[in-house]
Structures are given as C-alpha cells and as structure tokens.
Backbone as CSV, one residue per row, in Angstrom:
resi,resn,N_x,N_y,N_z,CA_x,CA_y,CA_z,C_x,C_y,C_z
1,MET,-3.516,14.049,25.138,-2.199,14.701,24.380,-1.629,15.894,25.366
2,ILE,-0.355,15.843,25.491,0.031,16.869,26.409,0.363,18.291,25.574
3,ASN,-0.033,19.458,26.017,-0.037,20.636,25.354,1.200,21.427,25.815
4,MET,2.268,21.341,24.985,3.539,22.078,25.594,3.776,23.236,24.618
5,THR,4.492,24.204,25.476,4.862,25.464,24.673,6.061,24.879,23.749
6,THR,6.303,26.099,22.732,7.431,25.695,22.006,8.777,25.672,22.752
7,ASN,8.915,26.390,23.835,10.172,26.319,24.654,10.052,25.076,25.172
8,GLY,9.077,24.510,25.839,9.177,23.136,26.388,9.581,21.989,25.483
9,LYS,9.059,22.238,24.222,9.170,21.151,23.087,10.700,21.286,22.717
10,GLU,11.397,22.538,22.744,12.588,22.464,22.339,13.603,22.157,23.432
11,GLN,13.274,22.165,24.708,14.101,21.586,25.871,13.849,20.099,25.777
12,LEU,12.761,19.446,25.685,12.601,18.125,25.747,13.361,17.606,24.409
13,LEU,13.304,18.119,23.252,14.134,17.761,21.985,15.668,17.794,22.306
14,GLU,16.081,18.799,22.946,17.427,18.932,23.449,17.848,17.672,24.341
15,GLU,16.991,17.297,25.419,17.130,16.403,26.271,17.339,14.979,25.437
16,VAL,16.414,14.691,24.575,16.466,13.436,23.791,17.790,13.374,23.034
17,LYS,18.265,14.526,22.319,19.490,14.472,21.539,20.580,14.130,22.578
18,GLU,20.573,14.707,23.741,21.636,14.453,24.790,21.591,12.898,24.969
19,LYS,20.485,12.368,25.395,20.391,10.816,25.618,20.889,9.919,24.509
20,LEU,20.429,10.472,23.271,20.954,9.815,22.056,22.452,9.724,21.858
21,GLN,23.037,10.701,22.233,24.570,11.027,22.190,24.958,10.148,23.226
22,LYS,24.566,9.995,24.369,24.912,9.215,25.457,24.991,7.690,25.017
23,LEU,23.741,7.239,24.305,23.760,5.875,23.809,24.954,5.530,22.643
24,ARG,25.150,6.628,21.993,26.313,6.551,20.967,27.684,6.238,21.661
25,GLU,27.798,7.159,22.663,29.012,6.972,23.641,29.339,5.736,24.198
26,TYR,28.144,4.941,24.572,28.087,3.722,25.352,28.286,2.426,24.136
27,GLY,28.404,3.120,22.971,28.609,1.997,21.835,27.343,1.545,21.098
28,MET,26.362,2.147,21.219,25.009,1.613,20.510,25.198,2.004,19.176
29,SER,24.925,1.365,18.250,25.005,1.728,16.741,23.679,2.471,16.292
30,GLU,23.948,3.137,15.204,22.883,3.929,14.607,21.612,3.143,14.389
31,MET,21.768,1.902,13.787,20.753,1.003,13.622,19.822,0.651,14.866
32,GLU,20.696,0.342,15.822,20.113,-0.093,17.073,19.267,1.015,17.613
33,ILE,19.750,2.293,17.504,19.017,3.513,17.927,17.685,3.796,17.204
34,VAL,17.968,3.515,15.878,16.842,3.800,15.037,15.732,2.770,15.339
35,SER,16.157,1.356,15.636,15.224,0.382,15.783,14.370,0.713,17.013
36,LEU,15.152,1.227,18.068,14.439,1.752,19.366,13.419,2.614,19.091
37,LEU,13.576,3.585,18.281,12.779,4.615,17.975,11.467,4.191,17.064
38,GLN,11.412,3.018,16.665,10.429,2.753,15.546,9.494,2.077,16.603
39,PHE,8.220,2.676,16.405,7.034,1.838,17.119,6.311,1.271,16.076
40,GLU,5.782,-0.103,16.566,4.986,-0.934,15.638,3.673,-0.371,15.786
41,GLN,3.285,0.022,14.419,1.772,0.464,14.348,1.074,-0.781,13.935
42,PRO,0.032,-1.064,14.451,-0.890,-2.042,13.920,-1.354,-2.024,12.573
43,LEU,-1.686,-3.260,12.119,-2.397,-3.156,10.661,-3.761,-2.845,10.909
44,LEU,-4.173,-2.117,9.790,-5.561,-1.454,10.011,-6.500,-2.450,9.010
45,LYS,-7.722,-2.320,9.343,-8.694,-3.037,8.461,-8.871,-2.285,7.085
46,LEU,-9.017,-2.945,5.979,-8.986,-2.357,4.678,-10.682,-2.702,4.462
47,THR,-11.273,-1.632,4.254,-12.889,-1.708,3.904,-12.959,-1.444,2.472
48,ILE,-13.640,-2.191,1.639,-13.997,-1.989,0.256,-15.453,-2.007,0.247
49,SER,-15.960,-0.614,-0.030,-17.451,-0.517,-0.282,-18.229,-0.979,-1.355
50,LYS,-19.448,-1.064,-1.414,-20.086,-1.535,-2.400,-19.817,-1.032,-3.796
51,ASN,-19.716,0.426,-3.757,-19.126,1.223,-5.009,-17.697,1.313,-5.165
52,TYR,-17.175,0.188,-4.287,-15.493,0.085,-4.552,-14.663,1.053,-4.015
53,LYS,-15.321,2.058,-3.211,-14.230,2.983,-2.528,-13.647,2.096,-1.560
54,MET,-12.407,2.474,-1.106,-11.420,1.669,-0.154,-11.165,2.621,0.792
55,PHE,-11.310,2.070,2.054,-11.087,2.758,3.471,-10.102,1.961,4.172
56,LEU,-9.344,2.977,4.847,-8.542,2.188,5.968,-8.938,2.490,7.492
57,GLY,-8.902,1.599,8.194,-9.145,1.772,9.655,-10.559,2.243,10.047
58,GLU,-10.805,2.392,11.324,-12.063,2.736,11.799,-12.305,4.292,11.555
59,LYS,-11.424,5.067,11.205,-11.781,6.400,10.742,-12.141,6.514,9.327
60,ARG,-11.998,5.340,8.678,-12.442,5.128,7.244,-11.806,6.300,6.461
61,VAL,-10.380,6.417,6.550,-9.426,7.125,5.501,-9.628,6.667,4.211
62,GLU,-9.934,7.349,3.146,-10.170,6.831,1.882,-8.716,6.639,1.292
63,VAL,-8.555,5.505,0.605,-7.390,5.283,-0.226,-7.894,5.503,-1.758
64,ARG,-7.232,6.655,-2.265,-7.832,7.049,-3.562,-6.906,6.604,-4.673
65,LEU,-7.432,5.905,-5.457,-6.921,5.281,-6.673,-7.701,5.395,-7.984
66,GLU,-7.068,5.590,-9.196,-7.558,5.726,-10.456,-8.380,4.315,-10.674
67,PRO,-9.544,4.462,-11.598,-10.184,3.192,-11.705,-9.356,1.852,-12.034
68,LEU,-8.503,2.251,-13.193,-7.675,0.914,-13.615,-6.642,0.544,-12.512
69,VAL,-6.178,1.525,-11.843,-5.247,1.069,-10.670,-5.901,0.531,-9.724
70,LYS,-7.055,0.797,-9.365,-8.003,0.155,-8.267,-8.361,-1.320,-8.699
71,ALA,-8.741,-1.400,-9.925,-9.030,-2.671,-10.666,-7.804,-3.660,-10.385
72,VAL,-6.826,-3.205,-10.727,-5.660,-4.100,-10.593,-5.382,-4.441,-9.120
73,TYR,-5.440,-3.439,-8.285,-5.434,-3.892,-6.909,-6.418,-4.869,-6.264
74,LEU,-7.547,-4.735,-6.847,-8.851,-5.496,-6.389,-8.453,-6.768,-7.098
75,LEU,-7.908,-7.077,-8.245,-7.559,-8.414,-8.758,-6.562,-9.004,-7.950
76,PHE,-5.536,-8.352,-7.303,-4.452,-8.866,-6.554,-5.156,-9.306,-5.236
77,LEU,-6.113,-8.523,-4.739,-6.673,-8.911,-3.504,-7.397,-10.150,-3.458
78,HIS,-7.913,-10.297,-4.759,-8.775,-11.749,-4.972,-7.863,-12.766,-5.074
79,HIS,-6.699,-12.631,-5.257,-5.644,-13.800,-5.373,-4.594,-13.793,-4.275
80,PRO,-4.804,-14.036,-3.078,-3.830,-14.004,-1.999,-2.630,-14.878,-2.271
81,GLU,-2.700,-16.010,-3.158,-1.462,-16.652,-3.420,-0.670,-16.030,-4.354
82,GLY,-1.113,-14.980,-4.999,-0.236,-14.004,-5.789,-0.440,-14.240,-7.253
83,ILE,0.193,-13.410,-8.038,0.057,-13.508,-9.523,1.532,-13.116,-10.049
84,ASN,2.029,-14.110,-10.945,3.329,-13.850,-11.670,2.958,-12.885,-12.843
85,PHE,3.715,-11.950,-12.777,3.351,-11.002,-13.871,3.564,-11.389,-15.353
86,LYS,4.128,-12.695,-15.611,4.320,-13.376,-16.930,2.705,-14.182,-17.238
87,ASP,2.198,-14.445,-16.077,0.869,-15.046,-16.386,-0.273,-13.909,-16.459
88,LEU,-0.052,-12.559,-16.408,-1.167,-11.656,-16.509,-2.074,-11.936,-17.553
89,PRO,-1.657,-12.278,-18.723,-2.493,-12.439,-19.813,-3.720,-13.438,-19.417
90,ASP,-3.485,-14.382,-18.498,-4.472,-15.229,-18.071,-5.497,-14.655,-17.156
91,TYR,-5.217,-13.594,-16.649,-6.193,-12.772,-15.732,-6.926,-11.579,-16.681
92,ARG,-6.686,-11.561,-17.943,-7.341,-10.404,-18.409,-8.892,-10.254,-18.448
93,LEU,-9.420,-11.360,-18.527,-10.887,-11.255,-18.630,-11.437,-11.003,-17.226
94,GLU,-10.667,-11.360,-16.184,-11.059,-11.141,-14.691,-10.845,-9.828,-14.451
95,LEU,-9.671,-9.320,-14.933,-9.510,-7.864,-14.705,-10.537,-6.810,-15.470
96,THR,-10.839,-7.332,-16.679,-11.859,-6.546,-17.436,-13.152,-6.516,-16.855
97,ARG,-13.485,-7.623,-16.066,-14.831,-7.682,-15.350,-14.665,-6.865,-13.946
98,ILE,-13.624,-6.773,-13.414,-13.381,-5.909,-12.181,-13.460,-4.630,-12.519
99,TYR,-12.878,-4.260,-13.704,-12.633,-2.871,-14.071,-13.832,-2.126,-14.574
100,SER,-14.940,-3.141,-15.119,-16.122,-2.457,-15.575,-16.943,-2.435,-14.309
101,ASP,-16.813,-3.118,-13.270,-17.547,-2.798,-12.011,-17.109,-1.469,-11.249
102,VAL,-15.785,-1.375,-11.368,-15.214,-0.117,-10.802,-15.549,1.187,-11.440
103,ARG,-15.607,0.920,-12.868,-15.824,2.238,-13.844,-17.343,1.928,-14.301
104,PRO,-18.209,2.651,-13.621,-19.489,2.403,-13.993,-19.927,3.047,-15.425
105,CYS,-19.183,3.960,-15.873,-19.698,4.482,-17.231,-19.263,3.724,-18.222
106,GLY,-18.958,2.633,-18.171,-18.548,1.689,-19.175,-17.075,1.594,-19.764
107,LEU,-17.019,0.602,-20.392,-15.572,0.431,-20.991,-15.350,0.855,-22.413
108,THR,-14.558,1.912,-22.613,-14.397,2.407,-23.984,-13.254,1.551,-24.496
109,GLU,-13.167,1.903,-25.955,-11.926,1.058,-26.557,-10.403,1.479,-25.926
110,ARG,-10.608,2.590,-25.629,-9.181,3.089,-24.761,-9.072,2.356,-23.549
111,ALA,-10.144,2.088,-22.706,-10.100,1.393,-21.556,-9.628,-0.030,-21.810
112,LEU,-10.413,-0.648,-22.774,-9.952,-1.970,-23.079,-8.469,-2.113,-23.466
113,ARG,-8.048,-1.144,-24.337,-6.514,-1.142,-24.543,-5.796,-0.941,-23.419
114,SER,-6.077,-0.207,-22.350,-5.462,-0.132,-21.284,-5.198,-1.333,-20.500
115,ILE,-6.335,-2.203,-20.498,-6.480,-3.451,-19.751,-5.552,-4.354,-20.544
116,GLU,-5.481,-4.186,-21.869,-4.369,-5.075,-22.476,-3.089,-4.847,-22.322
117,ASP,-2.722,-3.363,-21.976,-1.420,-3.070,-21.918,-1.155,-3.357,-20.318
118,VAL,-1.864,-3.324,-19.505,-1.497,-3.786,-17.977,-1.337,-5.251,-17.823
119,THR,-1.905,-6.003,-18.691,-1.705,-7.597,-18.619,-0.741,-8.199,-19.752
120,ASN,-0.054,-7.265,-20.280,1.021,-7.612,-21.170,2.161,-7.432,-20.626
121,PRO,2.936,-8.767,-20.117,4.061,-8.641,-19.374,5.272,-7.938,-19.977
122,MET,5.149,-7.825,-21.426,6.172,-7.109,-22.168,6.357,-5.602,-21.759
123,LEU,5.328,-5.078,-21.425,5.106,-3.786,-21.297,5.388,-3.387,-19.681
124,ASN,5.568,-1.990,-19.389,6.039,-1.657,-18.216,4.646,-1.180,-17.420
125,SER,3.583,-1.308,-17.844,2.131,-0.811,-17.504,1.904,-1.244,-15.990
126,ILE,2.126,-2.613,-15.827,1.858,-3.228,-14.554,2.578,-2.764,-13.386
127,ASN,3.970,-2.466,-13.703,4.837,-1.826,-12.743,4.452,-0.491,-12.511
128,GLU,4.083,0.347,-13.358,3.624,1.573,-13.232,2.266,1.576,-12.313
129,LYS,1.303,0.651,-12.371,0.180,0.679,-11.698,0.594,0.302,-10.285
130,CYS,1.522,-0.694,-10.160,2.003,-1.049,-8.739,2.817,0.010,-8.086
131,ALA,3.304,1.014,-8.842,4.009,2.134,-8.107,3.034,3.048,-7.599
132,ARG,1.892,3.155,-8.343,0.899,4.226,-7.906,0.274,3.422,-6.699
133,ILE,0.056,2.362,-6.586,-0.720,1.697,-5.291,0.201,1.779,-4.255
134,ARG,1.513,1.657,-4.406,2.667,1.790,-3.349,2.485,3.282,-2.812
135,LYS,2.544,4.070,-3.794,2.441,5.435,-3.441,1.338,5.821,-2.544
136,ALA,0.143,5.300,-2.874,-1.129,5.623,-2.248,-0.986,5.391,-0.760
137,PHE,-0.566,4.056,-0.506,-0.472,3.550,0.874,0.468,4.023,1.687
138,VAL,1.763,4.304,1.047,2.862,4.995,1.735,2.451,6.383,2.188
139,THR,1.771,6.880,1.340,1.304,8.317,1.806,0.504,8.336,2.969
140,LEU,-0.212,7.333,3.296,-1.360,7.283,4.508,-0.604,6.459,5.636
141,LEU,0.209,5.561,5.302,0.760,4.805,6.376,2.223,4.943,6.647
142,ASP,2.701,4.392,7.709,4.004,4.250,7.973,4.593,3.383,6.790
143,SER,5.999,3.508,6.395,6.336,2.776,5.170,6.340,1.174,5.628
144,LYS,6.610,0.748,6.892,6.822,-0.518,7.209,5.384,-1.361,7.460
145,VAL,4.363,-0.640,7.559,3.005,-0.950,7.514,2.444,-1.048,6.360
146,ALA,2.642,0.025,5.620,2.130,0.143,3.908,2.615,-1.063,3.370
147,GLU,3.863,-1.732,3.508,4.259,-2.833,2.724,3.321,-3.930,3.085
148,HIS,2.367,-4.099,3.770,1.229,-5.160,3.796,0.272,-4.793,2.857
149,TYR,0.101,-3.583,2.543,-1.014,-3.238,1.688,-0.935,-3.028,0.173
150,TYR,0.399,-3.084,-0.066,0.683,-2.950,-1.690,1.171,-4.234,-2.294
151,ILE,1.284,-4.179,-3.423,1.732,-5.385,-4.238,3.263,-5.437,-4.407
152,LYS,3.662,-6.552,-4.066,5.162,-6.643,-3.861,5.532,-8.173,-3.930
153,GLY,6.904,-8.381,-4.257,7.262,-9.677,-4.636,8.669,-9.607,-5.279
154,GLN,9.413,-10.707,-5.125,10.662,-10.941,-5.805,10.498,-11.020,-7.198
155,ARG,11.582,-10.574,-8.051,11.772,-10.730,-9.379,11.461,-12.218,-9.896
156,ALA,10.686,-12.347,-11.047,10.267,-13.576,-11.532,9.464,-14.464,-10.558
157,GLU,8.956,-13.941,-9.521,8.178,-14.697,-8.456,6.669,-13.998,-8.566
158,ALA,5.829,-14.687,-8.041,4.392,-14.191,-8.024,4.427,-12.920,-6.821
159,LYS,3.653,-11.875,-7.371,3.517,-10.685,-6.690,2.361,-10.683,-5.928
160,LYS,2.333,-10.395,-4.659,1.180,-10.292,-3.863,0.943,-9.224,-2.883
161,ILE,-0.234,-9.316,-2.359,-0.594,-8.349,-1.185,-0.461,-9.232,0.154
162,SER,0.371,-8.955,0.954,0.537,-9.651,2.296,-0.421,-9.435,3.291
163,LEU,-1.386,-8.467,3.119,-2.277,-8.104,4.181,-3.182,-9.371,4.580
164,PRO,-3.150,-9.642,5.577,-4.129,-10.985,6.131,-5.382,-10.577,5.644
165,ARG,-6.137,-11.406,5.043,-7.386,-11.509,4.368,-8.571,-11.146,5.458
166,ASP,-8.322,-11.569,6.740,-9.191,-11.404,7.624,-9.390,-9.742,7.983
167,LEU,-8.447,-8.961,7.574,-8.520,-7.588,7.847,-9.162,-6.785,6.511
168,VAL,-9.601,-7.659,5.506,-10.198,-7.098,4.332,-11.803,-7.199,4.426
169,VAL,-12.415,-6.200,4.600,-13.995,-6.336,4.723,-14.646,-5.832,3.399
170,TRP,-15.367,-6.650,2.835,-16.177,-6.233,1.664,-17.624,-6.076,2.110
171,GLU,-17.962,-4.770,1.775,-19.344,-4.123,2.391,-20.299,-4.778,1.200
C-alpha cells in the first residue's frame, strides 16, 4: 500500500474530481460514472463452526447474530430452494431443532414462544429477523456482495440465500 502524506492525498483527490468533471462534460451520466467506480468484490467463503459460530473469508471475520436469528439463518442455509414465509409453520420443528443446537443452555418457554412467533406468517417476527441478518452482513461487506449472504426474495415468493453452497463450509 502506498504511504501518502495528507497533502498528497488531497492533491490526488483534486485530480480525480477534475477527471470526473471532464467525464461529465463529455456526456457521461452519473450512473455510468458510479458503475466505473464500483469494484467487483469476490464472494467470500462462509464457515459455520461446530459450535455454530459463523465466519467470513480466510481472515475468519465473525458474523455475530443472536441465537434465534442465527437459527433462522441456518434454516434458510439448509434450504437453497428457499422458503415461502406462508409455509413457515411447516418448518417449526426443524427450526426448533436448529435453535436447540445453537442455544446450548436449552429451550425455555419463552424461547419456544419466540419460535412460534417467527414461524407465524401473520406476525412480523420473521421480517425482523431477516432485517437483523441483512444488517449483520451489510455491516461487514459491500452492499452488492452482502446481497448474496442474506435472506431475500420477492413478495409472495420463496425467500432464500443466494450464496452458492460450495462457498459454505460446515466444520
């Protein structure tokens, strides 16, 4: 990496601004300029440890999620075809098993109620959990790359994690 003085950085930034202005003068749109400045970041490997900690890439940056949110994430990872939110009650038992593995201190009455809430398509709980998952990945990755790691999908269609499963490593 180049070690630049503050003055050198300011000078370079000024040159970049001038070049961008020239591109605008030549008729290039803002969208075209933005697309030139976006660098494709490669997808990172997602590692799930034996104790269900999740790490991104070779540097093993931990993706921190609360146990129920993590259990929801792992449920969707197990279903690359996706899950329609209206069908979540059908996945309640599977989610309960995953949650009991992720939460080693056992499932309390409150924990079981939370599972019922998250698998009830009439409640907003699943959307809240998906928002927390999205935030965790967007915090760690470029937003375009993060899209591959969180749960998403069109309204009334199956929601899924689009990350290629060959990038998911279960230890």
